[in-house]
C-alpha positions as CSV (number, residue, x, y, z in Angstrom):
1,M,19.7,-8.5,-2.0
2,V,20.4,-11.8,-3.7
3,S,23.2,-14.3,-4.2
4,K,23.5,-14.2,-7.9
5,A,26.4,-16.6,-8.3
6,T,25.2,-19.4,-6.0
7,A,21.5,-19.0,-7.0
8,E,22.3,-19.4,-10.6
9,G,24.8,-22.2,-10.2
10,G,27.8,-20.0,-11.0
11,D,31.2,-19.5,-9.4
12,E,31.5,-20.1,-5.6
13,P,33.2,-17.4,-3.6
14,G,37.0,-17.8,-3.8
15,S,37.0,-19.4,-7.3
16,Q,39.0,-17.9,-10.2
17,A,36.9,-15.2,-11.9
18,A,37.7,-12.7,-14.6
19,M,38.1,-9.0,-13.7
20,P,35.7,-6.5,-15.1
21,P,37.2,-3.5,-17.0
22,C,38.7,-0.7,-15.0
23,P,36.0,1.9,-14.4
24,R,38.5,4.8,-15.0
25,C,40.5,3.7,-18.1
26,G,38.7,0.5,-19.4
27,T,41.8,-1.7,-19.1
28,V,41.0,-5.4,-18.4
29,A,43.4,-7.1,-15.9
30,A,44.5,-10.6,-16.8
31,E,44.1,-11.8,-13.2
32,P,42.5,-10.5,-10.0
33,T,44.3,-7.4,-8.7
34,N,43.6,-4.6,-6.3
35,F,44.9,-1.8,-8.5
36,C,44.8,-1.0,-12.2
37,G,48.2,-1.6,-13.9
38,S,47.5,1.2,-16.4
39,C,46.1,4.1,-14.4
40,G,46.5,2.9,-10.8
41,A,42.7,3.1,-10.0
42,D,41.5,1.2,-6.9
43,L,39.9,-2.1,-8.2
44,R,39.2,-3.6,-4.8
45,G,35.6,-5.0,-4.9
46,L,35.5,-5.4,-8.7
47,G,36.8,-9.0,-8.8
48,G,35.7,-12.3,-7.3
49,E,39.0,-12.5,-5.3
50,T,39.3,-8.9,-4.3
51,D,37.6,-7.0,-1.5
52,T,36.6,-3.4,-0.8
53,L,38.8,-3.5,2.3
54,V,42.5,-4.4,2.3
55,G,42.8,-8.2,2.2
56,S,40.1,-10.8,2.6
57,I,37.3,-9.7,4.9
58,L,35.4,-13.0,5.2
59,G,34.7,-13.5,8.8
60,K,35.3,-9.9,9.8
61,V,32.8,-7.9,11.7
62,I,31.7,-4.6,10.3
63,D,30.9,-1.7,12.7
64,D,30.6,-4.3,15.6
65,R,27.3,-5.6,14.0
66,Y,27.7,-7.5,10.8
67,R,29.9,-10.5,10.3
68,I,30.9,-11.1,6.6
69,V,29.7,-14.6,5.5
70,Q,30.0,-14.5,1.8
71,K,30.6,-12.2,-1.2
72,L,27.5,-12.0,-3.4
73,G,28.6,-9.7,-6.2
74,E,30.3,-6.4,-7.2
75,G,29.8,-3.4,-9.4
76,G,31.1,0.0,-10.2
77,M,30.0,1.4,-6.9
78,G,31.1,-1.4,-4.5
79,S,30.5,-4.9,-3.4
80,V,27.6,-6.8,-1.8
81,Y,28.0,-9.3,1.0
82,K,25.9,-11.8,2.8
83,V,26.3,-11.0,6.5
84,E,25.1,-12.1,9.9
85,H,23.9,-9.7,12.5
86,V,26.1,-10.7,15.4
87,R,23.6,-10.0,18.2
88,M,20.4,-11.2,16.5
89,G,22.0,-14.1,14.6
90,K,20.0,-13.3,11.5
91,I,21.0,-12.9,7.9
92,C,20.9,-9.8,5.8
93,A,22.8,-8.2,2.9
94,L,25.5,-5.5,3.2
95,K,26.5,-3.1,0.4
96,L,30.0,-1.5,0.9
97,L,30.6,1.5,-1.3
98,R,34.0,1.8,-2.9
99,R,36.4,3.8,-0.7
100,D,37.8,5.7,-3.7
101,L,34.3,7.2,-4.2
102,V,34.5,9.0,-0.9
103,E,38.1,10.0,-1.0
104,G,39.5,13.3,-2.4
105,P,38.2,16.9,-2.1
106,K,34.5,15.9,-2.5
107,G,34.5,13.0,-0.1
108,R,33.1,15.0,2.8
109,G,30.1,16.2,0.8
110,L,29.5,12.7,-0.5
111,R,29.5,11.3,3.0
112,E,26.9,13.8,4.1
113,R,24.7,13.1,1.0
114,F,25.0,9.4,1.8
115,R,23.7,9.9,5.4
116,Q,20.8,12.2,4.2
117,E,19.8,9.8,1.4
118,A,20.2,6.7,3.6
119,R,17.9,8.2,6.3
120,I,15.2,8.7,3.7
121,V,15.7,5.4,1.9
122,S,15.5,3.5,5.2
123,K,11.9,4.7,5.6
124,L,10.7,3.1,2.4
125,V,8.6,0.1,3.4
126,H,6.8,-0.9,0.2
127,V,6.9,-4.7,-0.5
128,N,8.4,-4.1,-4.0
129,T,11.3,-2.2,-2.6
130,I,14.4,-3.8,-1.0
131,Q,14.2,-2.8,2.7
132,V,17.2,-0.8,4.1
133,F,17.6,-1.4,7.8
134,D,20.8,0.3,8.8
135,F,23.7,2.4,7.4
136,G,27.0,3.7,8.6
137,E,30.8,3.9,8.0
138,T,33.5,1.4,8.7
139,D,36.8,2.1,10.5
140,E,38.5,2.0,7.1
141,G,36.2,4.7,5.7
142,E,33.8,2.6,3.6
143,L,30.1,3.6,3.7
144,Y,27.7,0.7,4.0
145,L,24.0,-0.1,3.7
146,A,22.4,-3.1,5.5
147,M,19.3,-4.4,3.7
148,E,17.1,-7.4,3.4
149,Y,18.5,-10.6,1.9
150,V,16.3,-12.2,-0.7
151,R,17.0,-14.9,-3.4
152,G,16.1,-14.3,-7.0
153,R,17.4,-13.2,-10.3
154,S,17.9,-9.9,-11.9
155,L,15.4,-8.8,-14.6
156,H,18.4,-8.8,-17.0
157,D,18.9,-12.5,-16.3
158,V,15.2,-13.3,-16.5
159,Q,15.1,-11.6,-19.9
160,R,18.1,-13.5,-21.1
161,E,16.7,-16.9,-20.0
162,A,13.4,-16.1,-21.8
163,G,15.3,-15.7,-25.1
164,G,15.6,-11.9,-25.0
165,R,11.9,-10.9,-25.1
166,L,9.0,-11.1,-22.7
167,P,5.3,-11.1,-23.6
168,E,3.3,-7.9,-23.0
169,A,1.2,-9.3,-20.1
170,R,4.4,-10.2,-18.2
171,V,6.0,-6.9,-18.9
172,T,2.9,-5.2,-17.7
173,R,2.8,-7.2,-14.5
174,I,6.5,-6.5,-13.7
175,A,6.3,-2.8,-14.6
176,S,3.2,-2.3,-12.5
177,Q,5.1,-3.5,-9.4
178,I,8.1,-1.3,-10.2
179,L,5.8,1.7,-10.5
180,R,4.3,0.9,-7.0
181,S,7.8,0.9,-5.6
182,L,8.6,4.2,-7.4
183,A,5.3,5.8,-6.2
184,E,6.3,5.5,-2.6
185,A,9.8,6.7,-3.2
186,H,8.7,9.7,-5.3
187,E,6.2,10.6,-2.6
188,V,9.1,11.3,-0.1
189,G,11.2,13.0,-2.8
190,I,13.6,10.1,-3.7
191,I,14.5,9.8,-7.4
192,H,16.1,6.5,-8.3
193,R,18.2,7.8,-11.2
194,D,19.3,4.4,-12.4
195,I,16.3,2.2,-13.3
196,K,17.7,-0.7,-15.4
197,P,17.1,-4.5,-15.5
198,Q,20.2,-5.1,-13.4
199,N,18.6,-3.1,-10.5
200,I,15.3,-5.0,-10.6
201,M,15.2,-8.4,-8.9
202,I,12.6,-11.0,-9.7
203,L,11.5,-13.6,-7.1
204,D,9.6,-16.8,-7.5
205,L,7.8,-17.5,-4.2
206,R,5.6,-20.3,-3.1
207,D,2.4,-18.5,-4.1
208,R,3.4,-16.1,-6.8
209,T,5.8,-15.6,-9.6
210,D,7.5,-12.5,-11.0
211,F,7.5,-10.7,-7.6
212,V,9.6,-7.5,-8.0
213,K,12.1,-6.0,-5.7
214,V,13.7,-2.6,-6.7
215,L,17.3,-2.1,-5.6
216,D,19.7,0.8,-5.0
217,F,17.4,3.8,-4.3
218,G,19.4,6.9,-3.7
219,I,22.8,5.4,-4.4
220,A,23.1,7.1,-7.8
221,K,22.4,10.5,-6.3
222,V,25.0,10.0,-3.6
223,V,27.7,9.4,-6.2
224,A,26.4,12.0,-8.7
225,G,25.6,14.8,-6.3
226,G,23.2,17.4,-7.6
227,P,23.0,20.7,-9.6
228,D,23.3,22.6,-6.3
229,D,26.4,20.8,-5.1
230,P,29.5,22.8,-5.9
231,S,31.8,20.0,-5.0
232,T,30.6,17.8,-7.9
233,T,32.2,18.5,-11.2
234,G,33.1,16.8,-14.5
235,A,31.7,13.5,-15.6
236,G,30.7,12.6,-12.1
237,E,27.6,14.8,-12.4
238,I,25.9,12.3,-14.8
239,V,25.2,8.9,-13.4
240,G,23.0,6.5,-15.2
241,T,23.0,3.7,-17.8
242,P,23.1,5.0,-21.4
243,N,20.5,2.6,-22.7
244,Y,17.9,3.9,-20.3
245,I,19.0,7.4,-19.4
246,S,16.5,10.3,-19.7
247,P,17.3,13.3,-21.8
248,E,17.4,15.7,-18.8
249,Q,19.7,13.3,-16.9
250,A,22.0,13.1,-20.0
251,R,22.2,17.0,-20.0
252,G,23.0,17.1,-16.2
253,S,19.8,19.0,-15.5
254,A,17.7,18.9,-12.4
255,L,15.6,15.8,-12.2
256,D,12.2,14.9,-10.9
257,Q,10.1,11.7,-10.8
258,R,9.4,11.8,-14.5
259,S,13.1,10.9,-15.2
260,D,12.5,7.5,-13.6
261,L,9.3,7.0,-15.7
262,Y,11.4,7.7,-18.9
263,S,14.0,5.1,-17.8
264,L,11.3,2.5,-17.0
265,G,9.7,3.1,-20.4
266,A,13.1,2.4,-22.0
267,V,13.4,-0.8,-19.9
268,M,9.9,-1.9,-21.0
269,F,10.9,-1.3,-24.6
270,D,14.0,-3.5,-24.1
271,L,11.9,-6.3,-22.5
272,L,9.4,-6.3,-25.4
273,T,11.9,-6.1,-28.3
274,G,15.1,-7.6,-27.0
275,R,17.0,-4.4,-27.6
276,A,17.3,-0.9,-26.2
277,P,15.2,1.9,-27.8
278,F,18.4,3.5,-29.3
279,V,21.4,1.7,-30.7
280,A,24.7,3.3,-31.6
281,E,28.4,2.3,-31.9
282,T,29.4,4.1,-28.7
283,P,27.7,4.9,-25.4
284,L,28.0,8.7,-26.3
285,G,26.0,7.9,-29.5
286,V,23.3,6.2,-27.5
287,V,23.0,9.2,-25.1
288,T,22.9,11.6,-28.1
289,A,20.0,9.6,-29.6
290,H,18.1,9.9,-26.3
291,L,18.5,13.7,-26.6
292,T,17.6,14.1,-30.3
293,Q,15.9,11.1,-31.9
294,P,12.2,10.2,-31.6
295,V,11.3,7.0,-29.9
296,P,10.8,4.2,-32.4
297,A,7.6,2.2,-32.4
298,V,8.0,-1.4,-31.1
299,T,6.3,-2.8,-34.2
300,K,8.8,-1.0,-36.5
301,V,11.8,-2.3,-34.6
302,L,10.2,-5.8,-34.3
303,P,7.3,-6.3,-36.7
304,E,6.5,-9.8,-35.3
305,A,6.1,-8.5,-31.7
306,H,2.6,-8.9,-30.4
307,V,2.3,-5.4,-28.8
308,S,-1.0,-3.7,-28.4
309,P,-1.6,-0.1,-29.7
310,E,-2.3,0.9,-26.1
311,M,1.1,-0.4,-24.9
312,E,2.7,1.6,-27.8
313,A,0.9,4.7,-26.5
314,V,2.2,4.1,-23.0
315,L,5.8,3.8,-24.1
316,Q,5.6,6.9,-26.3
317,K,4.2,9.0,-23.5
318,A,6.6,7.6,-20.9
319,M,9.6,8.4,-23.2
320,A,8.5,11.8,-24.4
321,K,11.5,14.1,-24.8
322,R,10.0,16.8,-22.6
323,P,9.2,15.8,-19.0
324,E,5.9,17.8,-19.1
325,D,4.7,15.6,-21.9
326,R,5.1,12.4,-19.9
327,F,3.0,10.8,-17.2
328,T,3.0,13.1,-14.2
329,S,3.4,10.3,-11.6
330,A,4.1,6.6,-11.2
331,D,0.5,6.0,-10.2
332,E,-0.8,7.7,-13.4
333,M,1.5,5.5,-15.5
334,R,0.5,2.3,-13.6
335,L,-3.2,3.1,-14.1
336,A,-2.6,3.4,-17.8
337,L,-0.9,0.0,-17.8
338,K,-3.7,-1.4,-15.7
339,G,-6.2,-0.8,-18.5
340,L,-4.2,-3.0,-20.9
341,T,-4.7,-6.4,-19.4
342,D,-5.8,-8.3,-16.3
343,A,-2.4,-9.8,-16.0
344,E,-1.8,-8.0,-12.7
345,A,-4.2,-10.5,-11.0
346,I,-2.0,-13.4,-10.0
347,T,-3.7,-16.6,-8.9
348,T,-2.2,-20.0,-8.0
349,G,-3.1,-23.3,-9.5
350,T,-2.4,-22.3,-13.1
351,H,1.3,-23.3,-13.2
352,R,3.9,-24.8,-10.9
353,I,5.7,-22.4,-8.7
354,P,9.0,-23.5,-7.3
355,P,9.3,-23.2,-3.5
356,Q,11.1,-20.3,-2.0
357,V,14.8,-21.0,-1.2
358,Q,15.5,-20.9,2.5
359,V,18.8,-20.0,4.2
360,T,19.8,-23.2,5.9
361,G,20.1,-22.9,9.7
362,Q,19.6,-19.1,9.7
363,D,16.6,-16.8,9.8
364,L,16.4,-13.8,7.5
365,L,16.5,-10.4,9.1
366,V,13.3,-8.4,8.4
367,R,12.4,-4.8,9.3
368,A,10.3,-5.9,12.3
369,D,13.3,-7.8,13.8
370,F,15.6,-4.7,13.4
371,D,13.0,-2.3,14.8
372,R,12.5,-4.6,17.8
373,F,16.2,-4.8,18.3
374,A,16.6,-1.0,18.0
375,R,13.8,-0.4,20.5
376,G,15.4,-2.9,22.9
377,L,18.6,-0.9,22.7
378,V,16.8,2.3,23.5
379,V,14.9,0.7,26.4
380,R,18.1,-0.7,27.9
381,R,20.0,2.6,27.5
382,V,17.1,4.6,29.0
383,L,16.6,2.2,31.9
384,S,20.3,2.1,32.7
385,A,20.2,5.9,33.1
386,V,16.7,6.1,34.6
387,I,16.9,3.4,37.3
388,P,19.6,5.1,39.4
389,L,17.5,8.3,39.2
390,V,14.4,6.4,40.2
391,L,16.2,5.1,43.3
392,L,17.5,8.5,44.2
393,A,14.9,11.0,43.0
394,G,11.8,9.0,41.9
395,A,12.2,9.9,38.2
396,I,10.7,6.7,36.7
397,G,7.6,8.6,35.6
398,G,9.6,10.7,33.2
399,G,11.4,7.7,31.8
400,W,8.2,5.8,31.0
401,A,6.6,8.9,29.6
402,W,9.5,9.1,27.1
403,L,9.2,5.4,26.3
404,S,5.5,5.8,25.6
405,R,5.9,8.3,22.8
406,A,3.5,8.2,19.9
407,P,4.0,5.2,17.5
408,I,4.9,5.8,13.9
409,P,2.0,5.2,11.5
410,I,2.4,2.3,9.1
411,T,2.0,2.8,5.4
412,H,1.8,-0.9,4.4
413,E,0.4,-3.9,6.0
414,S,2.9,-6.3,7.6
415,E,2.2,-9.9,7.1
416,P,1.2,-12.2,8.7
417,N,-1.8,-10.3,10.0
418,N,-4.5,-12.9,9.4
419,D,-5.9,-13.1,12.9
420,P,-6.6,-10.5,15.7
421,N,-3.5,-11.5,17.7
422,R,-1.3,-10.4,14.8
423,A,-3.3,-7.4,13.8
424,N,-1.3,-4.4,12.5
425,R,-1.5,-1.2,14.6
426,L,-3.6,1.3,12.5
427,I,-3.2,4.9,13.6
428,P,-6.1,7.1,12.3
429,V,-5.5,10.7,11.3
430,E,-7.2,13.4,13.4
431,A,-9.9,15.5,11.8
432,K,-12.3,18.1,13.2
433,D,-15.3,16.6,11.3
434,L,-16.4,14.4,8.5
435,A,-16.4,17.3,6.0
436,A,-12.6,17.7,6.6
437,V,-12.1,14.0,6.1
438,V,-14.0,14.0,2.8
439,A,-12.1,17.1,1.6
440,R,-8.8,15.3,2.2
441,R,-10.0,12.2,0.4
442,D,-11.2,14.3,-2.5
443,G,-7.9,16.0,-2.8
444,K,-9.2,19.4,-1.8
445,A,-7.0,19.5,1.2
446,R,-3.8,17.8,2.3
447,P,-4.0,14.2,1.0
448,M,-4.9,11.6,3.6
449,R,-2.2,8.9,3.7
450,G,-3.7,5.4,3.9
451,V,-2.3,1.9,4.4
452,D,-1.6,-0.3,1.4
453,G,-2.7,-3.9,1.8
454,Y,-3.1,-7.0,-0.4
455,I,-5.6,-9.9,-0.3
456,G,-2.8,-12.2,-1.2
457,R,-1.8,-15.8,-0.3
458,R,-4.9,-17.8,0.8
459,L,-5.0,-19.4,4.2
460,S,-6.2,-22.7,2.8
461,E,-7.8,-24.2,-0.2
462,T,-11.2,-22.8,0.9
463,Q,-10.2,-19.8,3.0
464,G,-8.9,-16.6,1.6
465,D,-6.5,-14.1,3.0
466,A,-7.8,-11.8,5.8
467,D,-6.1,-8.6,6.9
468,W,-6.6,-7.5,10.5
469,Y,-5.8,-4.1,11.9
470,R,-6.0,-2.7,15.5
471,I,-7.1,0.8,16.5
472,E,-6.5,2.0,20.1
473,V,-8.8,4.8,21.3
474,P,-7.2,6.4,24.4
475,K,-9.3,6.8,27.6
476,K,-8.5,10.5,27.7
477,D,-10.2,11.0,24.3
478,G,-13.6,9.7,25.4
479,V,-16.2,8.9,22.8
480,R,-15.0,9.5,19.3
481,R,-16.3,9.1,15.7
482,L,-14.4,6.8,13.4
483,Y,-14.2,7.0,9.6
484,L,-13.1,3.8,7.7
485,E,-12.7,3.3,4.0
486,A,-11.2,0.5,1.9
487,T,-10.8,1.1,-1.8
488,G,-11.8,-1.7,-4.2
489,I,-9.7,-4.5,-5.8
490,P,-10.5,-5.0,-9.5
491,N,-11.1,-8.7,-9.6
492,M,-12.5,-9.1,-6.1
493,D,-15.5,-8.4,-3.9
494,I,-14.3,-7.3,-0.5
495,V,-16.0,-6.5,2.8
496,L,-15.0,-4.0,5.5
497,E,-15.8,-4.8,9.1
498,L,-15.3,-3.1,12.5
499,L,-15.2,-5.5,15.5
500,H,-15.1,-5.1,19.3
501,A,-14.9,-7.4,22.3
502,R,-18.3,-8.5,23.6
503,G,-19.5,-7.1,26.9
504,D,-19.9,-10.5,28.5
505,G,-16.2,-10.8,29.4
506,S,-15.6,-13.8,27.1
507,G,-13.0,-11.9,25.1
508,K,-14.7,-12.9,21.9
509,L,-15.0,-10.3,19.1
510,E,-18.3,-9.4,17.5
511,V,-19.0,-7.4,14.3
512,V,-20.1,-3.9,15.2
513,A,-20.5,-2.5,11.7
514,R,-20.0,-3.9,8.2
515,S,-19.9,-2.4,4.7
516,D,-20.5,-4.8,1.8
517,A,-21.5,-2.9,-1.3
518,H,-21.3,-6.1,-3.5
519,G,-19.4,-6.3,-6.7
520,N,-15.8,-6.7,-7.9
521,G,-13.7,-3.5,-7.7
522,V,-16.2,-1.7,-5.4
523,G,-14.8,-0.1,-2.4
524,E,-16.3,-0.1,1.1
525,I,-16.9,2.7,3.5
526,L,-18.1,3.1,7.2
527,P,-18.1,6.9,7.5
528,N,-19.5,7.7,10.9
529,L,-18.9,5.1,13.6
530,R,-19.3,5.8,17.3
531,V,-16.3,4.3,19.2
532,T,-15.5,4.3,22.9
533,P,-12.0,4.1,24.6
534,G,-10.4,0.7,24.1
535,T,-9.2,-1.6,21.3
536,W,-11.2,-1.9,18.1
537,Y,-10.4,-4.2,15.2
538,V,-10.7,-3.7,11.5
539,L,-11.0,-6.6,9.1
540,V,-10.6,-6.5,5.3
541,R,-11.4,-9.8,3.5
542,E,-12.8,-11.3,0.3
543,I,-16.4,-12.2,-0.1
544,Q,-16.1,-15.6,-1.9
545,Q,-18.7,-16.2,-4.6
546,V,-21.4,-18.8,-4.0
547,A,-22.9,-20.8,-6.8
548,V,-26.6,-21.5,-7.2
549,D,-26.1,-25.0,-5.8
550,G,-24.4,-23.6,-2.7
551,T,-20.8,-24.4,-3.7
552,V,-18.4,-21.8,-2.4
553,G,-15.8,-20.6,-5.0
554,A,-12.1,-20.9,-4.5
555,P,-10.5,-17.8,-2.8
556,I,-8.8,-15.3,-5.1
557,E,-5.2,-14.2,-4.6
558,N,-4.1,-10.8,-5.9
559,V,-0.6,-9.6,-5.1
560,S,-0.5,-6.8,-7.7
561,D,-3.6,-4.7,-6.9
562,A,-3.5,-3.1,-3.4
563,Y,-6.5,-1.8,-1.5
564,H,-6.0,1.4,0.4
565,L,-7.3,1.6,3.9
566,Y,-8.1,5.0,5.3
567,A,-9.0,5.8,9.0
568,A,-9.8,9.0,10.7
569,L,-10.9,9.9,14.2
570,M,-13.3,12.9,14.9
571,P,-15.0,14.4,17.9
572,P,-18.7,13.4,18.3
573,A,-21.3,15.4,16.4
574,P,-23.9,16.8,18.7
575,N,-26.8,16.4,16.2
576,G,-25.4,13.6,14.1
577,E,-26.5,9.9,13.8
578,I,-25.0,7.5,16.3
579,E,-23.3,4.6,14.5
580,P,-23.7,1.7,14.3
581,D,-27.4,2.2,13.4
582,D,-27.8,-0.5,10.8
583,T,-30.8,-2.2,12.5
584,P,-34.0,-1.0,14.3
585,N,-32.5,-2.1,17.6
586,E,-29.5,0.3,17.1
587,A,-31.6,3.2,15.8
588,T,-30.6,6.8,16.7
589,P,-33.2,8.7,18.7
590,L,-35.0,11.4,16.7
591,A,-37.0,13.9,18.7
592,M,-40.1,15.6,17.3
593,G,-39.3,19.0,15.8
594,A,-35.5,18.4,16.0
595,S,-33.2,18.2,13.0
596,R,-30.3,15.7,12.9
597,T,-27.7,14.8,10.3
598,G,-26.9,11.4,8.9
599,R,-24.5,10.2,6.2
600,S,-25.3,8.2,3.2
601,G,-22.7,5.5,2.3
602,A,-22.2,2.6,0.0
603,A,-25.2,1.3,-2.0
604,G,-27.3,-0.9,0.4
605,Q,-26.2,0.8,3.6
606,E,-29.0,1.5,6.1
607,D,-29.5,4.1,8.8
608,W,-32.3,3.6,11.3
609,W,-33.9,6.4,13.4
610,R,-36.4,6.0,16.3
611,I,-39.2,8.5,17.2
612,D,-40.2,7.8,20.8
613,T,-43.7,8.5,22.2
614,P,-45.0,10.3,19.1
615,P,-48.2,12.4,19.5
616,A,-51.4,11.1,18.0
617,G,-52.1,12.6,14.6
618,R,-50.4,13.0,11.2
619,I,-46.7,12.8,11.4
620,E,-44.3,13.8,8.7
621,V,-40.7,12.8,8.3
622,A,-38.6,14.8,5.8
623,V,-35.2,13.7,4.5
624,H,-33.1,16.1,2.5
625,P,-30.4,14.1,0.6
626,G,-27.0,15.4,-0.3
627,A,-26.3,16.4,-3.9
628,G,-26.2,13.3,-6.2
629,A,-27.2,10.8,-3.5
630,K,-30.3,8.6,-4.2
631,L,-32.0,7.5,-1.0
632,G,-35.0,5.5,0.0
633,V,-37.0,6.6,3.1
634,E,-39.5,4.3,4.9
635,L,-41.7,4.8,8.0
636,W,-42.4,1.8,10.2
637,D,-44.3,0.9,13.4
638,A,-43.7,-2.0,15.8
639,A,-46.2,-4.3,14.1
640,G,-44.6,-3.8,10.7
641,L,-41.1,-4.5,12.1
642,A,-42.3,-7.7,13.8
643,A,-43.9,-8.9,10.5
644,R,-40.7,-7.9,8.7
645,D,-38.6,-10.0,11.0
646,A,-40.9,-13.0,10.7
647,A,-40.9,-12.8,6.9
648,A,-37.1,-12.6,6.9
649,K,-36.8,-15.8,9.0
650,S,-39.3,-17.7,6.8
651,V,-37.2,-17.5,3.7
652,P,-34.9,-20.6,3.6
653,S,-32.1,-20.7,1.1
654,G,-29.2,-23.0,0.2
655,P,-28.7,-26.3,-1.6
656,G,-32.0,-28.1,-2.3
657,H,-34.2,-25.3,-1.0
658,E,-36.6,-23.3,-3.2
659,R,-37.1,-19.8,-2.0
660,R,-40.6,-19.5,-0.5
661,R,-42.4,-17.4,2.0
662,R,-44.7,-18.6,4.8
663,H,-45.6,-15.0,5.7
664,P,-46.8,-12.2,3.4
665,R,-44.3,-9.5,2.5
666,P,-44.6,-6.7,5.1
667,H,-44.9,-3.1,4.0
668,P,-43.9,0.1,5.8
669,L,-46.5,2.7,6.7
670,A,-45.0,5.0,4.1
671,R,-42.2,5.0,1.6
672,K,-40.5,7.5,-0.8
673,D,-37.4,7.1,-3.1
674,G,-35.6,9.8,-4.9
675,A,-32.5,12.0,-5.3
676,G,-31.7,15.7,-5.1
677,T,-35.1,16.8,-3.6
678,S,-36.7,16.5,-0.2
679,L,-38.2,13.1,0.5
680,V,-41.3,13.3,2.7
681,V,-43.1,10.3,4.2
682,A,-46.3,10.7,6.4
683,A,-48.7,8.5,8.3
684,R,-51.6,9.0,10.7
685,V,-50.6,7.7,14.1
686,P,-53.2,6.6,16.6
687,A,-52.9,7.4,20.3
688,K,-50.7,5.3,22.6
689,V,-48.1,4.3,19.9
690,R,-44.9,4.0,21.8
691,S,-42.4,4.3,18.9
692,L,-42.0,4.8,15.2
693,W,-38.9,3.9,13.1
694,V,-37.5,5.6,10.0
695,R,-35.2,3.6,7.6
696,V,-33.0,5.6,5.3
697,A,-31.3,3.4,2.7
698,T,-28.6,4.4,0.3
699,L,-29.8,3.4,-3.2
700,Q,-27.0,5.0,-5.1
701,A,-23.7,6.2,-3.7
702,V,-22.2,9.6,-4.5
703,G,-18.8,11.1,-5.0
704,A,-15.3,9.8,-4.9
705,A,-15.6,9.2,-1.1
706,R,-19.1,7.7,-1.7
707,T,-20.6,9.5,1.3
708,A,-22.7,12.6,1.6
709,P,-24.7,14.2,4.5
710,Y,-28.4,14.3,4.6
711,R,-30.7,16.1,7.1
712,I,-33.7,14.4,8.7
713,T,-36.6,16.1,10.6
714,A,-39.8,14.7,12.2
715,T,-42.8,17.2,12.6
716,M,-46.4,17.1,13.5
717,D,-48.7,18.2,10.5
718,T,-50.9,21.0,11.6
719,D,-52.6,21.7,8.3
720,G,-55.8,20.0,9.4
721,D,-55.5,17.3,6.7
722,A,-55.5,14.4,9.1
723,K,-58.3,12.7,7.2
724,T,-55.9,12.0,4.2
725,A,-53.0,10.8,6.3
726,P,-52.6,7.1,5.6
727,D,-52.1,4.5,8.3
728,L,-51.6,1.8,5.5
729,P,-48.7,1.4,3.1
730,G,-48.2,4.5,1.1
731,G,-46.5,7.9,1.1
732,R,-46.6,11.4,0.0
């Protein structure tokens, strides 16, 4: 939450402030008062000098945890305070709901709805959502939510400071972040119900501007109840802001995520034009217009507005009267916006960004702090009960077994994670085989939830952001197969790497496997990695562009476009390739007459196979690609590989060097490229050859998951045509 008054240079706490209208009868009190003089409604919390509790509560401790430091603001549902967690000494924000909202015949039902919604909202972790850490009820009967404290301005204030209208690119950037927040909430069944500029906070940080935080998830539902709640009657059933309310919300009908998309469309219309989509003399007239009138075009309301036809189309679809005519999800609407402009990509250096305001002498409470504190309480409580039992009955094993319960998977990276020591714990999903993983990625089975990450603030002028993750493979599981995939970022070339500690005891990490398909917006995949018990590290980073003269380009920062990191663990495949097998030294053994399965990957990925002690004569290797994949197959002997290595070392590059070769380009014994049909390479092998190698390269990826199986077989040709079998470059 934010300190609106002090951040904007307004009234300090305790100064004289005008009372807002009574929420029940509309009467405006001449001076601060706790009760309305006309109808007797409870006004505590609505004025600068009144409080939600009786008397002043500055300095009081709420629920033995939160000391009230300062009042930040108030609204129709309650007040917001800056508080200090008394045990951790860290600052957060506390929202106290008005007590009169939970009094009366429907108070019990509202309290239960509050607990249910708060449990769900507290699980939202997206960076564009205000984090809720804790919730409960005070001794006086107020319900509260404890949440992160941030400094910024409401979108309403930002719009006002900009003269009433914002340019399309800026609206797109802000709306895209709101949609990312909504997507996570909708995924767990939370409908915001009150999307409006006052519930959107805009932050200017050190390395980015217009960073969005969405407030008050679930609060509107707590107050409104739902269509299945018999205790909710009358006007209380409809909660929302008339300027942005959806038609179905105005009718009091059941809502789904498309109601929020309508409200966001109305907010965007307001930001672009400086006025709401519908204007009337009364709030009821505005609501009626939402129900009956078509959405006006921005260019008709404001002809001088520079709004693209594509943006007009997005607004018309988002604000369609029938929910089934709107975007089906927040992600679908965000993708439609993404095609309008590249304004989502935010880089530094183009304009001055004011430094983030810090809280003097106090640290801010973040989710990680609260989670550590909560775990500490659990540990202390458990140990206080377990230790006596340990001394008496040796029950410590059971206590530690309880403490070592399975960790909760993360859904978003937690910064800072730019080195292995601060790597985020990544928990792969379990799958029976790679086909099951691909089915989940393609949407043919239960969707596979990934981790959202951003290549954001650069580490230095020359070094970009790096996101590290840690995977623990338990000893009891033995050897497993690991699937890794990172989706692309539109304006960035990324690389995906798997690392493991060296076997020399130095503790240094080495790259075990790498996927670099090259190109902006291209995702990376490592579909079939062999991993042993222990700790493995995953690194997602940018490949910085290098100019012809060797100059390395500045790192890119993108805080609007997330990559999605997917991980899955599978049992080993008895006849599959053994990753990593990207070099001849790591080649998977291929026995004569046996058939094994490999996986194609991103374009440029290589799989190497090794045929040991092949018999003399004509040997054929057949590769059967998966549908749509284009592969290249080569057959090599030891002499050819040695020449290949020598040629690779003789090609200097870099500033001042012309590319030249001191060795002739080596050729395989046989080669064949193609897609869809079997690829067969053959060569006549003399006696006493110890090994042959087969290189299978992906020339063109396939499918949404960009991986497909292929089958490889090595056989001895017995058709008597040994005379035509080449032992020079060539293939059949």
